[in-house]
N, C-alpha and C positions, 0 to 999 in steps of 0.2 A: 541563488545565483552565486553568492560569495563562496559557498562551499565548492562549487564546480571550479571556479577560478583558482581557489587555493589548491584544490586537488591536482590541477595541471601544473602549478608553479612549485609546490613544495618538494616534489622528487628532485628538482634541480639543486635545491639547497642541500638536501641530504647527500646527493652524489658528490657535491663539491665540498662536503665536510664543514659547512658553515654553521651547522646547528650542533649543540652539545647533545650528549646522550640524554634522552628525555623519558627513558623507560624505567620502571620500577618492578622488581620481582616481589611477588606477594604470595601468601598461602591462601588456598581456597578452602573455606570451611563448608562442607556439605551440610545441608539442613537435615536435622534429625540425627546427626552424628558429629557433634561439635568437637569431639576428641581426635577425630581424623583430620590432620592438617598436613598430610604427606604430599598432597597434590599442590604444585606450584604453577604460577602463571605470570605473565608480564602485563603490566598496566601502563600504557603510554601516559606520560604526564602532560604531553602537548595535546591540545584539543583544537582542531582546525576551525571549528565554528560552534557557537552555542546552539546551533540547530541539530548537531549530531552528538550522540553519546560516545564516550570512549568504550573500547571493546577489549576484552581479554585476549591475550595471545599465549599459547596457540588457540585458534578459534575452534570452539566446540559446536558442531552442527546440531540442529534441533533433534530431539529424540524421535520426532515424528517426521523427519525430513523425507521428502519423496512423495508424500500424500498431496501436497498443495497443487502440483501440476495436474494430477489426475482428477482433482475435485473441483477445480475452478474453470469457468467458461472461457477465459482468454488470458493472455499475457498481461493485458491491461489491468484485469481484475486481480491477478496474482500480485503485481507490483503495488497497486493501490491498497490492497488488503494490508500489506506490511507497512507501507509508507504512511498511510493514514493512521494506523495504530501507533506509530511513533509520535505523531502529533497529539493524539489523544493522551498517550502515556505522559507526555510532558506537563499535562495539567496536574499530575500527581507526583511524578518522579522527575524533578528538574535535571537537565543534563549536566549541570555543574556538580551535582551531589551524587549521581547514580552512574553505574557502569553497566552497559548492555551485555546480555548474553542470550543466545537463542534458547527457547524453551527446553528444559531438561527433565520435566516432571511428567508431562503427558506423552507417553511413548506411542509409537505407531500402532501397536495392538489395541491400546486404550482408545485412541482417537478413532480408529477403525470401528470398534464396537460401538462407540457413542454415535457415530455418524450413520450407523445402520438403522433399519426399521426395528421397532420393538417387536419381538416374537418369542415363541417358546424356546427358540434356539439362541436368542440374544435379548435377555431381559434388560440389558443396559442401553439398548437402542433408543435414541432420542427422536427419531422420526416416526411418523404415524404407522400403525399396523395396517396391513392390508387384510381384507376379509378372507377367511379361510373357506375356500370353495372346494376343498378336497382335491380330487384329481383333475378338476376343471381349471382352466387358466383364468386369471383375473381379467376383468373387462376393462374397457376404456374408462367407464365411469368410476370403477374402483380406484384407478390411478388419479383421475381428476379430482375426486373427493378426498384423496389422502396423499397430497403431494409431499415430496421431500422438501421441507423448509430449510433444514440445516445442511449446508453444502461442505463447510470445512470449519475447523477450530484451529486458530493460530495462537501459539503461546510465546510470549516474551518474558524474560527474567530480568530484573533490575537489581544490581548488587550494590552494596555499600562497603566502604573500606574504613578500617580502624586498626591501629597498631599493626600495620603491615599485613593485615588479613582482610579478605573479602568474604562476605557472606550474603545470602539472599535478603534483600530489603523490600522486595515487592514484586508483583507479577501483573502483566497485562494480557488480556485474552481478547482476541478478535473473533467474532462469530460471523462467518459469511452466510448470508441468507439468500435464497433463490428468489428473484423477482419473476423469473420464468422457469417453469418446471418442464424438463424434457423427459419423455418416457417412451417406451417401446411396448407394444402389445403383441403377444404371440397367440395366435388363434389355434383352435383344436386341430385344424388341418395343417398346422406347421407354418403357415404364412405369417409374416411380420409387417406391422405398420409403425411408423414413428409419428409421434404427436408432441404438442407443447401446449401448455396452458399458463396464462399470465396470472400472477398472484396479487391480489389487492394490496395496496400499501398499508392500509390499517391492519390487515391480517398479518403481514410481514412483521409489523411492529409488535402486535400482541403476542404472536408466537415467539418472536425473538426474545421478548422479556420473560416469558415462561421458561424458555430454554436457558436463559442467563441465570435465572434463579436456581434451576436444577443443577447446572454446572458449577456454580459457586458452592452449593451444598456439597457436591461430590468432592470438590477440590479441598474443602475444609476438613474432610475426613482423611486426607493424605498426611503422612507424618512430616512435620516441619512446616506445613502450610495452614495450620489452624488459625493463626493470628496475624499473618502478614497482610498488608493492604493490597487489595486486588482491584484493578480497573478492568472493566469489560465493555467492549464496544460492539454495536450492531451495525453490520455492513451489508448493504443491499447490492448484490452483484448484478451487473448489466448482462443482457442476453449475449449469446455466442457471437453474433455478427456485428455487435456494436463496436464503433471505433473509439469510444470513450469508455473509461472504467466506471464502475459503480461508486458508491460513496458511503461513508459512515453517516448515520442520521441520529444516533443516540448513544450515550455511554453512561455507565453507572460506576460508582465507587463503593466498594465494600471495605470498610475500615476494620471490621472485626465480625466474626460470626457470619450469619447469612444475610445481614442487612444490605440493601442496595439503595443508593441515593441516585435517582436518575436525572440526566441532563440532556437537553437537545443539543445536537451537533449539526450545524448548518454548513455543509460543503457540497459543491456540485461542479462537475466538469461540463464545459460547453464548447462545442466546435464552431469555428468561424471559417468560412461563412456557413450559415445554416438558418433554417426557418425558426428554430428555437431561439437562436441569438437575436434575430430580428424582432421576435415577439416579446422576449423577456428582458433583453439587454440592448435596447435600440441604440443608445449612445455608443456603446462599445462596438456594436455591429457596424455603425456608420464609420467609426474611427478606423476599423480594420478594412472596410471597403475603400476608404481614402488611401490607406497604406497600399493596398493592392493596386489601385489606379495609378498611383505615383510609380510603382515598380513597373507596371505595364507600359507606362508612357515612354520610359527611357530604355527599358530592357524587356521587350515583348517576347523574346525567345526563351520562355520558360514553360515548364509543363504543369505548374500549379503552385498555389501558396495556400497552406492550411494551418490554422492556428487552433491551439487547444488551451483554453483558459480555466483556471481554478478559481471559483467564487467561494469566498468565506464570508458568511453572514451578508450575502448579497453584493459584496464588493469584489472586483477583480483583483486578485493577489499575485497570481503567477500566470505567465503567458509563454507558451512554447510554440514557435513558428517554424514550419518545415517549408523550404523553398527548393524545388527541383528545377535545375537549369541546365541547359546544353551549352557548355562553354566551347569556344574556338581558340583559346589560348590563355596563358597566365595573366597577361595584361588585362584581358577582359574580365577575368575572375577578380582580380584586384580592384578594378574599377567598380565592379558590381558590389563587392563587399563593402567598399568605402561608402558607396551611395546608400546601401541599406542601413549601415551603422548610422549615418546621418539622419535617415528617416526615423530610426528608433529614438534618437534624442528628441526629435520633433514631436513624435506621436506618443511615446511611452516613457517619459522621463521619470515617472514615479511608481512604475510597475516593474517588478522583477521579471525580465524578459530574456528568453534564450532563443536564438535563431540558428537553425541548422541548415546550411546550404549544401545541397547534394547534386550529384550528376549521376550518370549511368555508371560511373566508375566508383561511386561511393561518396563518403563525406569529403567535402571540399573545404569548408570553412565553418567556424563557430563564432558567434557574436553574443556577448553577454552584457547586460546593462541592468542596474537597479539604482535606487535613489541614494545609495551610499557611494556611488562611483562618480567621479568628475567627468569621465568619458567612457565609452564602451571598451570592453576588452575584446580584442579581435585576434583570432588565430587562424591562419591559413595553412592547411595541411600540405 
C-alpha cells in the first residue's frame, strides 16, 4: 500500500523540482565478457519502498518478451507469476543490495523449445512426448495421460553494483505449472472437440521439481551462469475462468552447481464473499460480511462489493476491495468515500487494504490504509 501511495505523490515533487538528481550513470558488464564495458545505464539512487527493486534505465525488456500472454490462462495469472516471483526472490536477493533487470539469458527461441513436447524434432522439449501413431491422430486418452505440465518460464536477473559498474549477481526463475490442462482432439474425419483435465496437486509438485532440476542443469551450462546463485519457484496457475490467480507453493535455492534446497511457500488468494472464505477463513469472512452490511445500510444503491485477499502462512496480509456504485452527484461520491474510509479504520486497521470505488464511467476514488498510516489516504478522481 505504501508503494502505491508514494507512486501517486512522488511525481508531484519531481515536477516541482523539490528533489535533487538521484540518478547515477553506470557501466553494464555483460556476463562472460567482462572486458566489454561500453554499454551504459542509469541507476536511480532513490528507492520509493523496500518492497521494490531499483531498475536500470533505459529499461531492457525480457529476451523472451511476448510469450507470457500466449502461455498463461489469464491476466490474473500473468501478474501473479511475476509479482510472486519478486516476493520469493527477496528471500535471496534483498532489495537494498540488488538491482532488477528483466531476464536477458533465456531468449524466446530457447523458451519456446523448452516449453514444447519432447520429440524427434525437439529434443529440448520439457513436456511429455505424445505416442507416435503414424498417420493417425492422437486420441483423447493420449492427451489425458501426457498433459502439458509446464506452461511458461519466467526469468528475472538481479544485478550488483561495485565501482560504478553493474554485473549479474543472481537469477530468479518462475515455472508456471498447469493445474488444468486444456487440449483439442482432431478426429480422422476432421471434426474437433475441446477437453480439459485437472492435474493432481501432488503430481504438479513432483513434475515441477523434476523440471526445476533439469532447467537448473541447463542454465549452469550457459556462459557466465555457472556459479551464480539461482532461485527457482513453482507456480500453480489457476484455470481460465478463475477470478483469482494461482500461487507459488515451493521454491528452491541453487547456490552453486546443480544443487537445489527446497522450501515450502504458503500463499493463497481468496475471494470475499465466497464459500471458500466461509469454510477456511470464517472470522475474515464474517468481518467482510459486516463491512458489506454497513455499506448496504446507508448506501444501498451499489452494484456489488468484492474483496480479494492474499493469505501468507494462513494470515491475511493484503486485501483489495472493488465497489461498483451508481452516483448521482459529486456530493454523494464524497460522502460515500468518507463513510467507506471510516469503515476501513474500524474493520481493517492492521491489514494493508486498497479500495477501488468505480462507476459506469470508470474509477471514481481510491482509498488506501495500512498499519503504518495514521489515517487512510483518499484520492477522488
